[in-house]
C-alpha positions in Angstrom: 41.6 -39.1 28.1 40.8 -42.7 27.5 40.1 -44.3 24.1 36.4 -44.8 24.9 35.9 -41.1 25.7 37.8 -40.1 22.5 35.5 -42.3 20.4 32.4 -40.8 22.0 33.7 -37.3 21.1 34.5 -38.2 17.5 31.1 -39.7 17.0 29.5 -36.6 18.5 31.4 -34.3 16.2 30.4 -36.3 13.1 26.7 -35.7 13.9 27.0 -31.9 14.5 25.4 -30.2 11.5 27.7 -28.1 9.4 26.9 -24.4 9.5 25.7 -23.1 6.1 26.9 -19.6 5.6 24.7 -17.1 3.6 25.4 -13.8 2.0 23.3 -11.0 0.5 22.6 -11.3 -3.2 20.6 -9.8 -6.0 18.7 -12.5 -7.8 17.2 -11.8 -11.2 15.0 -13.9 -13.5 14.8 -13.3 -17.2 12.7 -14.9 -19.9 14.9 -15.6 -22.9 14.1 -17.0 -26.3 16.6 -17.5 -29.2 15.4 -17.9 -32.7 14.4 -21.5 -33.4 14.6 -22.5 -29.7 12.2 -22.9 -26.8 11.8 -20.2 -24.2 14.1 -20.5 -21.2 14.2 -18.9 -17.7 17.6 -17.4 -17.0 18.5 -16.8 -13.3 21.4 -14.6 -12.4 22.6 -14.5 -8.8 25.0 -11.5 -8.1 27.1 -11.0 -4.9 30.2 -9.0 -4.2 32.4 -11.8 -5.3 30.4 -13.8 -7.9 27.9 -14.0 -10.7 26.1 -17.3 -11.1 23.9 -18.0 -14.2 21.5 -20.9 -14.4 19.0 -21.7 -17.1 16.1 -24.2 -17.6 13.3 -24.6 -20.1 10.0 -22.9 -19.2 8.1 -26.1 -19.7 10.3 -28.2 -17.5 8.3 -30.7 -15.6 8.0 -30.4 -11.8 10.0 -33.7 -11.5 13.1 -32.4 -13.3 12.7 -28.6 -13.0 15.5 -28.4 -10.4 17.7 -31.0 -12.0 21.2 -29.6 -12.2 22.4 -29.7 -15.8 25.2 -27.1 -15.2 25.8 -23.4 -14.6 28.1 -20.6 -15.3 30.1 -19.0 -12.5 32.0 -15.8 -12.8 34.6 -15.0 -10.2 34.6 -11.2 -9.9 37.9 -11.0 -8.0 39.9 -13.2 -10.4 38.1 -12.2 -13.6 37.6 -15.9 -14.5 34.5 -17.6 -15.9 33.8 -21.3 -15.3 31.2 -23.2 -17.4 30.1 -26.2 -15.5 28.6 -29.3 -17.2 27.2 -32.1 -15.1 26.5 -34.1 -18.2 30.2 -34.4 -19.1 31.5 -33.7 -15.5 33.8 -31.1 -16.9 34.5 -27.4 -16.3 35.6 -25.0 -19.0 37.7 -22.1 -17.6 38.0 -18.7 -19.4 40.5 -16.2 -18.1 40.4 -12.5 -18.8 42.7 -11.5 -21.7 42.9 -8.1 -23.4 41.5 -7.6 -26.9 44.6 -6.4 -28.7 43.8 -7.2 -32.3 41.9 -4.8 -34.6 38.5 -5.6 -35.9 38.8 -7.4 -39.3 36.2 -4.9 -40.7 35.7 -1.3 -39.8 33.0 -0.8 -37.2 30.9 2.4 -36.8 28.5 2.1 -33.8 25.8 4.6 -32.8 22.8 4.7 -30.5 19.4 6.3 -31.5 17.2 7.1 -28.5 13.5 6.6 -29.0 10.8 9.1 -27.7 10.0 8.7 -24.0 6.9 6.5 -23.3 5.1 8.6 -20.7 2.8 5.7 -19.9 5.6 3.3 -19.1 5.7 2.3 -15.4 8.7 3.4 -13.2 11.2 0.7 -12.3 12.6 1.2 -8.9 11.4 4.8 -9.1 13.3 5.4 -12.3 12.2 6.0 -15.9 12.9 3.5 -18.7 14.8 4.5 -21.8 14.4 3.0 -25.3 17.3 2.9 -27.6 18.3 1.3 -30.9 21.9 0.3 -31.5 23.3 0.4 -35.1 26.6 -0.9 -36.4 27.6 0.2 -39.9 24.1 1.7 -40.3 22.4 -1.7 -39.7 20.1 -2.2 -36.8 21.7 -4.7 -34.4 19.9 -4.3 -31.1 16.9 -2.8 -29.4 17.3 -2.1 -25.6 15.0 -0.8 -22.9 17.3 0.3 -20.1 16.9 2.0 -16.7 19.6 4.5 -16.0 20.9 4.4 -12.4 19.1 1.1 -11.6 21.0 -1.8 -10.0 24.4 -0.3 -10.8 26.4 -3.3 -9.3 24.5 -5.7 -11.6 25.4 -3.5 -14.6 29.0 -3.5 -13.5 29.3 -7.3 -13.2 27.5 -7.7 -16.6 30.1 -5.4 -18.2 33.0 -7.2 -16.6 31.5 -10.6 -17.5 31.0 -9.6 -21.1 34.5 -8.2 -21.4 36.0 -11.5 -20.3 33.9 -13.3 -22.9 35.1 -10.8 -25.5 38.7 -11.6 -25.0 38.0 -15.3 -25.6 35.9 -14.5 -28.7 38.5 -12.2 -30.2 41.1 -15.1 -30.0 38.9 -17.2 -32.3 38.5 -14.5 -35.1 41.5 -15.7 -37.1 39.8 -19.0 -37.7 36.7 -17.4 -39.2 36.8 -16.7 -43.0 36.8 -13.0 -43.8 33.5 -13.2 -45.8 31.7 -14.6 -42.7 32.5 -11.7 -40.4 29.3 -9.9 -39.4 29.4 -6.3 -38.1 26.8 -6.7 -35.3 28.4 -9.9 -33.9 31.9 -8.4 -34.0 30.7 -5.3 -32.1 28.6 -7.2 -29.6 30.9 -10.1 -28.8 34.4 -8.8 -29.3 35.0 -5.1 -29.8 32.1 -3.3 -28.0 30.8 -5.9 -25.6 29.7 -3.4 -23.0 28.1 -0.9 -25.3 24.5 -1.9 -24.8 25.0 -1.5 -21.0 26.3 2.1 -21.1 22.9 3.6 -20.5 21.8 1.6 -17.5 20.3 -1.7 -16.5 18.9 -3.7 -19.5 15.3 -4.6 -18.8 14.8 -5.8 -22.4 17.4 -6.8 -24.9 16.4 -7.7 -28.5 19.2 -8.9 -30.7 18.3 -8.4 -34.4 19.0 -11.1 -37.0 21.3 -10.4 -40.0 18.5 -9.0 -42.0 18.5 -5.9 -39.8 14.7 -5.8 -39.7 13.3 -4.8 -36.3 10.9 -7.7 -36.1 13.4 -10.3 -37.1 14.8 -11.3 -33.7 17.8 -13.4 -33.1 17.4 -13.4 -29.3 14.9 -11.7 -26.9 15.6 -11.4 -23.2 13.1 -9.7 -20.8 13.5 -9.1 -17.1 10.7 -10.9 -15.2 11.6 -10.4 -11.6 14.4 -9.3 -9.2 14.8 -9.5 -5.5 17.4 -9.0 -2.7 17.8 -12.1 -0.6 20.3 -14.3 1.3 21.8 -17.1 -0.6 24.0 -20.1 0.5 27.7 -19.9 -0.1 27.5 -23.5 -1.4 26.1 -22.4 -4.8 29.4 -20.7 -5.6 31.5 -23.8 -4.9 32.7 -25.6 -8.1 32.2 -29.4 -8.2 35.3 -31.5 -8.3 35.3 -32.0 -12.1 38.2 -31.8 -14.4 39.0 -28.2 -15.4 40.1 -27.3 -18.9 41.3 -23.8 -19.7 40.6 -22.5 -23.3 42.9 -19.5 -23.3 
């Protein structure tokens, strides 16, 4: 093969469009508002191998609504979380570690189920269930869940929260004893899956330290979900520096 023909083949190969592979995913959109902050839209994309979480302000302009500020990627096979920041061009890596330390304060957790709302619409053909979660007799969380609905999403959320719990538990020694709060200890370190034990969480209301039902620390509501094909490219990490924090 002469050099001229080789050159033609190389040029031809350069202009062949790369095949974009797709895979089935469950894509969920949540409205979330934390106390003192603007409402955001949280998008979760769940596949057999990954969970990707993106967020953006509800009032983002059309010009910058899709601007990529970063995302969170959970590798389900490796049990690792990557927090990607385009602003700093860095990635924080969190590996799964077991929570081996005891809680600095005794924790007693219980669930109180509310009466069934017979007027509530069915979700995926299933009834919703209202529950209030108490820790040490203080109201910490109100949840509306759907037993048996989207079980794989429930599983990935449990696994994701457990990885975060390992990292949170490692920081407890640096927190003064008088600042330990029962609800936070249960939710973020020692019972991170508890609010998911009764099915998929349609609504999660985290209650502020006052313990009053109308004093919300965070409110997350499912807006939409769908099954669709997504590009493999959204699960590829950018070539930023990676820093492990555990």
